[in-house]
N, C-alpha and C positions, 0 to 999 in steps of 0.2 A: 504494500500500500504506500502511495506517495502522500506527502504532507505538504500543505501550503501554510505558511506562517504569515500572520498579520499582527505583528507586535504592537503597532500603533492602536489597535482596537482594544488592547488590554485595559486601558483606562475606562472604556465603555462599560466593562463588567465590574471594575473595581472601584471607580470613583463614587463618592457619596451621591446618592440620588437626591434630586431636588424635588421638594413638594411643590405642587402647582405647576405653573407655566414656566418652562426653562427660559423662554425669551424674555418674560417679565423679570425673572431673576437676573439674567445677564444685564437687562436694562438698568437695574438698580446697582450693578457692580461693574460698569463698563471700564473702570480703571484697573481691574484685576487682570493681569496679563494672561492668566490661565484660560480666560474666555476668548482670547485672541480677537479683541475688538480693534479694528483698524482705524475707525473714525466714529465719532458721535457728535450730535448736536442736540438741540432741545426737542426735535421731532422724531428723529430716527437714528439708527446706528448701522454700521457696516461691520460684519463679522465674518471670519473664516468658518466654514462648515467643518465641525469636528469629525464628521463621518461622511466625507465627500464622495461625489460621483467621479470627480477628477481632481488632481492636485491643483490647489488654488481656488476651489469652489467657494464663492463668496455669497453672502446673503445680506439683503437690506431689509431691516426690520423696524417697524414703527414702535415707539415707546407705548403708544396707546394699544391696549389689549382688545382685540376683536378678531373674529373669524370671518368677517364680512367686509369686503373692500368698500361696499356701499355705505358703511358706517364711518369710514375715514373722512375727516374734514378735507376740503379742497387743498388746504395748506399742507397737510400731511401727505396727501396723494402726490401733489406737485413736488414736494421735497424728496419723496421716495423715488420718483421718476428721475429727478436730477441725480440723485446718488447712484442709481443703477447705471445711468449713462456714464458717470464718472468712474464707476467700478469697471465697466467694460474697457474704457480707455486705459485704466491702470493695468488690467490684465493683459491687454494687447501690447502695451509698451514694456512692462516689467517682466512678465513671465518668460518670454513673449510667446503668445499663443497665436494660432492662425485663424481662429474663429472663436465665437462666444455664443452659447445658448443662454437666453434670458427667459424667465417666465415665472409663473405662480401656479401652484396646485391648490385650488380652493376646495377644501373639504377632503376627508379621508377617501371617498370614492374617486376623487380626481387624482389621488396619489400623494396627498400631503402626509408627510411623516409626523409633522406637528401641526395638526389641523386646527387647533384652537387659537392660533395667532397668525394672521396673514404675514407673508414675507415674500420678497423677490429672491430668485436665484440667479446667479451669474456663473456659468460653468465654462471655463476655458477649454478649448478643443484644439486638437492637432490632427493632421492627416495621419491615419493609421492608429489612432489611439484606442480603437476597438479592434481586437484581434481574436484569434481562435480561443484564447483563454476565456474571454468575455462571452463569446458566442456559444461555444460548446460546453464549457465547464461552469458558466454562470459566475465566474470569479473575475476580479479586477486585479491587475498588477500595477502598482504605482512606482514610477521610476524616480521618486523624489522624497525628500524628508520634509514633512509638513511644517515642522518648527523652523527649518531654514527658509521655507517659502514665506511663512508669516513674517519673519525678521526682514526679509527682502522687500515684501510689500509694505510693511509698517514703516520702514525707513523712507519710503517714497510717498506714503499716503498723503501727507500734508501738502504735497505738490499737486494733488489731484482733487482732493475734497476741499474746495474753497468756499 
């Protein structure tokens, strides 16, 4: 039997579990480096996804807790849209990636892993980033250290989130 190792997922099973909404918890603790917040303002924040689809996967999350985008004020919606656009530019310039998927999964049925709090995703993409491991085995292989990516992006974040 062959084994695949994903040591970066160890924290998923060993870290202290947060009561309530993880995004609201991070919103109240944006300065704690362990949450890997790249940028925050009074309406939303940009954070690296701890369990990403691809290295550098970012999320833009409003501080306001809701599972419905129609409950977001126009100011919050506009700010999130600006921050997702800035996130795309950051990923293209600094990763550097060849493309970016952006989107939202609204509700569990739509694929939201954390359905109770709306959020945007920005996923950097490269030609050939899906291969036989993903297609046949349903596993992903990441060619990067996530902490190094966070440091690289955080160092440049203030140049992008104005």
